[in-house]
C-alpha positions as CSV (number, residue, x, y, z in Angstrom):
1,X,-16.0,13.5,22.1
2,X,-19.1,12.2,23.7
3,X,-19.0,10.9,27.3
4,X,-20.1,7.3,27.6
5,X,-19.6,7.1,31.4
6,X,-17.9,9.0,34.1
7,X,-14.5,7.6,33.0
8,X,-14.8,7.1,29.3
9,X,-15.7,8.8,26.0
10,X,-16.0,8.1,22.3
11,X,-15.7,10.4,19.3
12,X,-14.8,10.8,15.6
13,X,-11.4,12.1,14.3
14,X,-10.5,13.1,10.8
15,X,-6.8,12.9,9.8
16,X,-4.9,14.8,7.2
17,X,-1.7,12.8,6.8
18,X,1.6,14.0,5.3
19,X,4.2,11.4,6.0
20,X,3.5,7.7,5.2
21,X,3.0,5.9,8.5
22,X,4.6,8.6,10.7
23,X,7.9,8.6,8.7
24,X,9.7,11.2,6.6
25,X,8.4,9.5,3.4
26,X,6.3,12.3,2.0
27,X,2.9,11.1,1.0
28,X,-0.5,12.7,1.3
29,X,-3.3,10.8,2.9
30,X,-6.6,11.0,4.8
31,X,-8.1,8.9,7.5
32,X,-11.0,8.6,9.9
33,X,-10.9,7.1,13.4
34,X,-13.4,6.4,16.2
35,X,-11.3,7.0,19.3
36,X,-12.4,5.4,22.6
37,X,-10.7,6.8,25.7
38,X,-10.8,5.4,29.2
39,X,-9.5,7.1,32.3
40,X,-7.8,4.3,34.3
41,X,-6.6,6.4,37.2
42,X,-7.2,9.9,38.5
43,X,-6.2,11.2,41.9
44,X,-5.2,14.7,42.9
45,X,-3.2,16.1,40.0
46,X,-2.2,12.8,38.2
47,X,-4.2,10.9,35.6
48,X,-3.7,7.9,33.4
49,X,-5.7,7.6,30.1
50,X,-5.8,4.6,27.8
51,X,-7.1,4.9,24.2
52,X,-7.8,2.8,21.1
53,X,-8.6,4.5,17.8
54,X,-9.9,2.0,15.2
55,X,-10.4,3.4,11.7
56,X,-9.3,3.5,8.0
57,X,-6.6,5.2,6.1
58,X,-6.1,6.1,2.4
59,X,-2.7,7.3,0.9
60,X,-2.3,8.8,-2.6
61,X,0.6,6.6,-3.4
62,X,0.8,5.1,-6.9
63,X,-1.1,2.7,-6.7
64,X,-3.2,4.0,-3.8
65,X,-2.7,2.5,-0.4
66,X,-5.7,1.6,1.7
67,X,-6.0,-0.2,5.0
68,X,-7.3,-0.5,8.6
69,X,-5.7,1.2,11.6
70,X,-6.1,0.6,15.3
71,X,-3.5,2.5,17.3
72,X,-3.5,2.0,21.1
73,X,-1.7,4.0,23.8
74,X,-1.5,5.3,27.3
75,X,-0.9,8.8,28.6
76,X,0.3,9.9,32.0
77,X,-0.8,13.5,32.7
78,X,0.0,15.9,35.5
79,X,-2.2,18.9,36.1
80,X,0.1,21.9,36.9
81,X,-2.8,24.2,37.5
82,X,-6.4,24.7,36.4
83,X,-5.3,25.8,32.9
84,X,-2.3,23.6,32.2
85,X,-1.7,19.9,31.9
86,X,1.6,18.3,30.9
87,X,1.8,14.7,29.9
88,X,4.0,11.9,28.6
89,X,2.6,9.2,26.3
90,X,3.4,5.8,24.8
91,X,1.5,4.9,21.6
92,X,1.6,1.8,19.4
93,X,0.3,2.7,16.0
94,X,-0.8,-0.3,13.9
95,X,-1.8,-0.2,10.2
96,X,-2.7,-3.2,8.1
97,X,-2.3,-2.1,4.5
98,X,-4.6,-4.1,2.2
99,X,-3.8,-2.5,-1.1
100,X,-1.6,-2.6,-3.2
101,X,-0.7,-6.2,-3.0
102,X,1.0,-7.8,-1.0
103,X,-0.7,-7.1,2.3
104,X,1.7,-5.4,4.7
105,X,1.6,-4.5,8.5
106,X,3.2,-1.4,10.0
107,X,3.7,-0.8,13.7
108,X,6.1,1.0,16.1
109,X,6.3,2.1,19.6
110,X,6.3,5.9,19.8
111,X,7.1,8.0,23.0
112,X,6.9,11.6,23.8
113,X,5.6,14.7,25.7
114,X,2.4,16.7,25.3
115,X,0.6,19.6,26.9
116,X,-2.9,21.2,26.9
117,X,-3.6,24.8,27.9
118,X,-7.2,26.0,28.6
119,X,-7.2,29.6,27.4
120,X,-10.8,29.9,28.9
121,X,-13.8,27.6,29.5
122,X,-14.5,27.2,25.7
123,X,-11.0,27.3,24.1
124,X,-8.2,24.8,24.5
125,X,-4.8,24.7,22.7
126,X,-2.2,22.0,22.9
127,X,0.7,20.0,21.3
128,X,1.2,16.3,21.2
129,X,4.5,14.7,20.0
130,X,5.6,11.1,19.7
131,X,9.0,9.7,18.4
132,X,10.3,6.2,17.8
133,X,10.9,3.3,15.3
134,X,8.3,2.4,12.7
135,X,8.6,-1.2,11.5
136,X,7.3,-2.6,8.2
137,X,6.8,-6.3,8.7
138,X,6.8,-7.5,5.1
139,X,9.9,-5.7,4.0
140,X,11.7,-5.8,7.4
141,X,12.4,-2.0,7.0
142,X,12.6,0.1,10.1
143,X,12.5,3.9,9.9
144,X,12.4,6.8,12.3
145,X,8.8,7.8,13.0
146,X,7.3,10.9,14.5
147,X,4.0,12.5,15.1
148,X,3.3,16.1,15.8
149,X,-0.3,17.1,16.5
150,X,-1.6,20.6,17.2
151,X,-4.7,20.9,19.2
152,X,-7.3,23.7,18.8
153,X,-10.6,22.8,20.5
154,X,-13.7,24.8,21.1
155,X,-16.4,23.6,23.4
156,X,-20.0,24.3,22.2
């Protein structure tokens, strides 16, 4: 991530996807996003962070699925100590699938806890989870969605 101001940053994320749109429907995919994060509030040990991650996704379905994504969300974090931050987040993933026809739109509010632990100045580990309904607008289907992200970061 590259700092754009004292309260915001921008970066690039590459995704390796296993479940189609955060569901248990097994499907391999890849994606790339440009996350923009903005710290809306920070005082003492509490912080509020907003994000939007526009990008593209490609799934290896038959025929292949391709589309645009722009998930948004907010995270409330509490710094327990200099090494540990615990958080709770609300995300709204949105995906406009353009191929195959017909065009379809997926969205769903996801909620869940997260943590980050700074092993030392350079190394950070963490876990981010979100759970909730995923809605397919064209078919009217709603399925259980979940996200589990492992964090391993090294500062250069």
